PyMOL CGO cylinders between C-alpha atoms (Angstrom):
from pymol import cmd
from pymol.cgo import CYLINDER

trace = [
    CYLINDER, 12.04, 13.91, 2.35, 9.34, 14.06, -0.28, 0.3, 1, 1, 1, 1, 1, 1,
    CYLINDER, 9.34, 14.06, -0.28, 6.48, 16.52, -0.47, 0.3, 1, 1, 1, 1, 1, 1,
    CYLINDER, 6.48, 16.52, -0.47, 2.87, 15.48, -1.02, 0.3, 1, 1, 1, 1, 1, 1,
    CYLINDER, 2.87, 15.48, -1.02, 2.98, 16.95, -4.53, 0.3, 1, 1, 1, 1, 1, 1,
    CYLINDER, 2.98, 16.95, -4.53, 6.15, 15.01, -5.41, 0.3, 1, 1, 1, 1, 1, 1,
    CYLINDER, 6.15, 15.01, -5.41, 4.48, 11.79, -4.26, 0.3, 1, 1, 1, 1, 1, 1,
    CYLINDER, 4.48, 11.79, -4.26, 1.39, 12.56, -6.36, 0.3, 1, 1, 1, 1, 1, 1,
    CYLINDER, 1.39, 12.56, -6.36, 3.54, 13.09, -9.48, 0.3, 1, 1, 1, 1, 1, 1,
    CYLINDER, 3.54, 13.09, -9.48, 5.33, 9.73, -9.20, 0.3, 1, 1, 1, 1, 1, 1,
    CYLINDER, 5.33, 9.73, -9.20, 4.31, 7.03, -11.67, 0.3, 1, 1, 1, 1, 1, 1,
    CYLINDER, 4.31, 7.03, -11.67, 5.23, 4.39, -9.09, 0.3, 1, 1, 1, 1, 1, 1,
    CYLINDER, 5.23, 4.39, -9.09, 5.91, 4.82, -5.39, 0.3, 1, 1, 1, 1, 1, 1,
    CYLINDER, 5.91, 4.82, -5.39, 8.61, 2.40, -4.26, 0.3, 1, 1, 1, 1, 1, 1,
    CYLINDER, 8.61, 2.40, -4.26, 8.98, 0.86, -0.82, 0.3, 1, 1, 1, 1, 1, 1,
    CYLINDER, 8.98, 0.86, -0.82, 12.08, 3.00, -0.28, 0.3, 1, 1, 1, 1, 1, 1,
    CYLINDER, 12.08, 3.00, -0.28, 10.22, 6.18, -1.21, 0.3, 1, 1, 1, 1, 1, 1,
    CYLINDER, 10.22, 6.18, -1.21, 7.30, 5.28, 1.06, 0.3, 1, 1, 1, 1, 1, 1,
    CYLINDER, 7.30, 5.28, 1.06, 9.68, 4.59, 3.95, 0.3, 1, 1, 1, 1, 1, 1,
    CYLINDER, 9.68, 4.59, 3.95, 11.41, 7.95, 3.55, 0.3, 1, 1, 1, 1, 1, 1,
    CYLINDER, 11.41, 7.95, 3.55, 8.11, 9.80, 3.17, 0.3, 1, 1, 1, 1, 1, 1,
    CYLINDER, 8.11, 9.80, 3.17, 6.57, 8.17, 6.25, 0.3, 1, 1, 1, 1, 1, 1,
    CYLINDER, 6.57, 8.17, 6.25, 9.78, 8.25, 8.29, 0.3, 1, 1, 1, 1, 1, 1,
    CYLINDER, 9.78, 8.25, 8.29, 9.87, 4.50, 8.94, 0.3, 1, 1, 1, 1, 1, 1,
    CYLINDER, 9.87, 4.50, 8.94, 12.04, 1.59, 7.81, 0.3, 1, 1, 1, 1, 1, 1,
    CYLINDER, 12.04, 1.59, 7.81, 11.52, -0.27, 4.55, 0.3, 1, 1, 1, 1, 1, 1,
    CYLINDER, 11.52, -0.27, 4.55, 10.89, -3.41, 6.60, 0.3, 1, 1, 1, 1, 1, 1,
    CYLINDER, 10.89, -3.41, 6.60, 8.10, -1.64, 8.50, 0.3, 1, 1, 1, 1, 1, 1,
    CYLINDER, 8.10, -1.64, 8.50, 6.52, -0.65, 5.19, 0.3, 1, 1, 1, 1, 1, 1,
    CYLINDER, 6.52, -0.65, 5.19, 6.69, -4.13, 3.66, 0.3, 1, 1, 1, 1, 1, 1,
    CYLINDER, 6.69, -4.13, 3.66, 5.51, -5.96, 6.76, 0.3, 1, 1, 1, 1, 1, 1,
    CYLINDER, 5.51, -5.96, 6.76, 2.85, -3.34, 7.43, 0.3, 1, 1, 1, 1, 1, 1,
    CYLINDER, 2.85, -3.34, 7.43, 1.39, -3.68, 3.95, 0.3, 1, 1, 1, 1, 1, 1,
    CYLINDER, 1.39, -3.68, 3.95, 1.64, -7.50, 3.93, 0.3, 1, 1, 1, 1, 1, 1,
    CYLINDER, 1.64, -7.50, 3.93, -0.14, -7.81, 7.26, 0.3, 1, 1, 1, 1, 1, 1,
    CYLINDER, -0.14, -7.81, 7.26, -2.80, -5.15, 6.52, 0.3, 1, 1, 1, 1, 1, 1,
    CYLINDER, -2.80, -5.15, 6.52, -1.45, -2.91, 9.27, 0.3, 1, 1, 1, 1, 1, 1,
    CYLINDER, -1.45, -2.91, 9.27, -0.37, -0.08, 6.99, 0.3, 1, 1, 1, 1, 1, 1,
    CYLINDER, -0.37, -0.08, 6.99, -3.31, 0.96, 4.78, 0.3, 1, 1, 1, 1, 1, 1,
    CYLINDER, -3.31, 0.96, 4.78, -1.32, 2.59, 1.99, 0.3, 1, 1, 1, 1, 1, 1,
    CYLINDER, -1.32, 2.59, 1.99, -1.42, -0.13, -0.65, 0.3, 1, 1, 1, 1, 1, 1,
    CYLINDER, -1.42, -0.13, -0.65, -1.45, -3.81, -1.46, 0.3, 1, 1, 1, 1, 1, 1,
    CYLINDER, -1.45, -3.81, -1.46, 0.99, -6.71, -1.38, 0.3, 1, 1, 1, 1, 1, 1,
    CYLINDER, 0.99, -6.71, -1.38, 0.85, -9.60, -3.83, 0.3, 1, 1, 1, 1, 1, 1,
    CYLINDER, 0.85, -9.60, -3.83, 2.83, -12.75, -3.09, 0.3, 1, 1, 1, 1, 1, 1,
    CYLINDER, 2.83, -12.75, -3.09, 4.68, -14.36, -5.99, 0.3, 1, 1, 1, 1, 1, 1,
    CYLINDER, 4.68, -14.36, -5.99, 5.02, -18.06, -5.32, 0.3, 1, 1, 1, 1, 1, 1,
    CYLINDER, 5.02, -18.06, -5.32, 3.47, -20.76, -3.16, 0.3, 1, 1, 1, 1, 1, 1,
    CYLINDER, 3.47, -20.76, -3.16, 5.73, -20.91, -0.10, 0.3, 1, 1, 1, 1, 1, 1,
    CYLINDER, 5.73, -20.91, -0.10, 5.10, -19.37, 3.28, 0.3, 1, 1, 1, 1, 1, 1,
    CYLINDER, 5.10, -19.37, 3.28, 4.37, -15.71, 3.95, 0.3, 1, 1, 1, 1, 1, 1,
    CYLINDER, 4.37, -15.71, 3.95, 8.03, -14.71, 4.36, 0.3, 1, 1, 1, 1, 1, 1,
    CYLINDER, 8.03, -14.71, 4.36, 10.05, -16.92, 2.00, 0.3, 1, 1, 1, 1, 1, 1,
    CYLINDER, 10.05, -16.92, 2.00, 8.61, -15.91, -1.37, 0.3, 1, 1, 1, 1, 1, 1,
    CYLINDER, 8.61, -15.91, -1.37, 9.00, -12.65, -3.19, 0.3, 1, 1, 1, 1, 1, 1,
    CYLINDER, 9.00, -12.65, -3.19, 6.33, -9.98, -3.03, 0.3, 1, 1, 1, 1, 1, 1,
    CYLINDER, 6.33, -9.98, -3.03, 5.15, -7.15, -5.25, 0.3, 1, 1, 1, 1, 1, 1,
    CYLINDER, 5.15, -7.15, -5.25, 3.78, -3.98, -3.73, 0.3, 1, 1, 1, 1, 1, 1,
    CYLINDER, 3.78, -3.98, -3.73, 1.39, -1.38, -5.04, 0.3, 1, 1, 1, 1, 1, 1,
    CYLINDER, 1.39, -1.38, -5.04, 1.42, 1.82, -3.04, 0.3, 1, 1, 1, 1, 1, 1,
    CYLINDER, 1.42, 1.82, -3.04, -1.47, 4.20, -3.70, 0.3, 1, 1, 1, 1, 1, 1,
    CYLINDER, -1.47, 4.20, -3.70, -0.13, 7.76, -3.43, 0.3, 1, 1, 1, 1, 1, 1,
    CYLINDER, -0.13, 7.76, -3.43, -3.34, 9.39, -2.19, 0.3, 1, 1, 1, 1, 1, 1,
    CYLINDER, -3.34, 9.39, -2.19, -3.84, 6.70, 0.45, 0.3, 1, 1, 1, 1, 1, 1,
    CYLINDER, -3.84, 6.70, 0.45, -0.30, 7.16, 1.69, 0.3, 1, 1, 1, 1, 1, 1,
    CYLINDER, -0.30, 7.16, 1.69, -0.67, 10.94, 1.83, 0.3, 1, 1, 1, 1, 1, 1,
    CYLINDER, -0.67, 10.94, 1.83, -3.98, 10.64, 3.67, 0.3, 1, 1, 1, 1, 1, 1,
    CYLINDER, -3.98, 10.64, 3.67, -2.48, 8.11, 6.09, 0.3, 1, 1, 1, 1, 1, 1,
    CYLINDER, -2.48, 8.11, 6.09, 0.47, 10.37, 6.86, 0.3, 1, 1, 1, 1, 1, 1,
    CYLINDER, 0.47, 10.37, 6.86, -1.84, 13.27, 7.63, 0.3, 1, 1, 1, 1, 1, 1,
    CYLINDER, -1.84, 13.27, 7.63, -4.27, 11.16, 9.69, 0.3, 1, 1, 1, 1, 1, 1,
    CYLINDER, -4.27, 11.16, 9.69, -7.02, 11.38, 7.08, 0.3, 1, 1, 1, 1, 1, 1,
    CYLINDER, -7.02, 11.38, 7.08, -7.73, 7.70, 6.58, 0.3, 1, 1, 1, 1, 1, 1,
    CYLINDER, -7.73, 7.70, 6.58, -9.14, 5.22, 9.04, 0.3, 1, 1, 1, 1, 1, 1,
    CYLINDER, -9.14, 5.22, 9.04, -9.76, 1.48, 9.07, 0.3, 1, 1, 1, 1, 1, 1,
    CYLINDER, -9.76, 1.48, 9.07, -13.41, 1.83, 8.03, 0.3, 1, 1, 1, 1, 1, 1,
    CYLINDER, -13.41, 1.83, 8.03, -12.46, 3.90, 4.99, 0.3, 1, 1, 1, 1, 1, 1,
    CYLINDER, -12.46, 3.90, 4.99, -9.79, 1.39, 4.04, 0.3, 1, 1, 1, 1, 1, 1,
    CYLINDER, -9.79, 1.39, 4.04, -12.26, -1.49, 4.39, 0.3, 1, 1, 1, 1, 1, 1,
    CYLINDER, -12.26, -1.49, 4.39, -14.74, 0.31, 2.13, 0.3, 1, 1, 1, 1, 1, 1,
    CYLINDER, -14.74, 0.31, 2.13, -12.06, 1.00, -0.47, 0.3, 1, 1, 1, 1, 1, 1,
    CYLINDER, -12.06, 1.00, -0.47, -10.92, -2.63, -0.44, 0.3, 1, 1, 1, 1, 1, 1,
    CYLINDER, -10.92, -2.63, -0.44, -14.50, -3.94, -0.66, 0.3, 1, 1, 1, 1, 1, 1,
    CYLINDER, -14.50, -3.94, -0.66, -15.12, -1.71, -3.67, 0.3, 1, 1, 1, 1, 1, 1,
    CYLINDER, -15.12, -1.71, -3.67, -11.93, -2.88, -5.35, 0.3, 1, 1, 1, 1, 1, 1,
    CYLINDER, -11.93, -2.88, -5.35, -12.88, -6.52, -4.77, 0.3, 1, 1, 1, 1, 1, 1,
    CYLINDER, -12.88, -6.52, -4.77, -16.29, -5.88, -6.34, 0.3, 1, 1, 1, 1, 1, 1,
    CYLINDER, -16.29, -5.88, -6.34, -14.65, -4.30, -9.38, 0.3, 1, 1, 1, 1, 1, 1,
    CYLINDER, -14.65, -4.30, -9.38, -12.27, -7.26, -9.74, 0.3, 1, 1, 1, 1, 1, 1,
    CYLINDER, -12.27, -7.26, -9.74, -15.16, -9.74, -9.57, 0.3, 1, 1, 1, 1, 1, 1,
    CYLINDER, -15.16, -9.74, -9.57, -16.92, -7.85, -12.37, 0.3, 1, 1, 1, 1, 1, 1,
    CYLINDER, -16.92, -7.85, -12.37, -13.76, -7.74, -14.51, 0.3, 1, 1, 1, 1, 1, 1,
    CYLINDER, -13.76, -7.74, -14.51, -13.18, -11.49, -14.11, 0.3, 1, 1, 1, 1, 1, 1,
    CYLINDER, -13.18, -11.49, -14.11, -16.61, -12.39, -15.53, 0.3, 1, 1, 1, 1, 1, 1,
]
cmd.load_cgo(trace, "trace")
């Protein structure tokens, strides 16, 4: 089991680490992130096939995962974070 401080110190949080920290399976983490049911990060599909046949990359945001574990993040907060990130990406693409 990882502590909150150990998670914060990691340069990259893997799916396996997230699963151990949250006490769920790796499959629950990957499917949860892919389907926007687990608000701890983002999934990016590599390829053009269907949702489950291609490979995926995952970005897990440590503070979001810690907040989620402790019940400190809700769907509205996640939506606001994602909207802000989309706005930043639109600006960067110009």
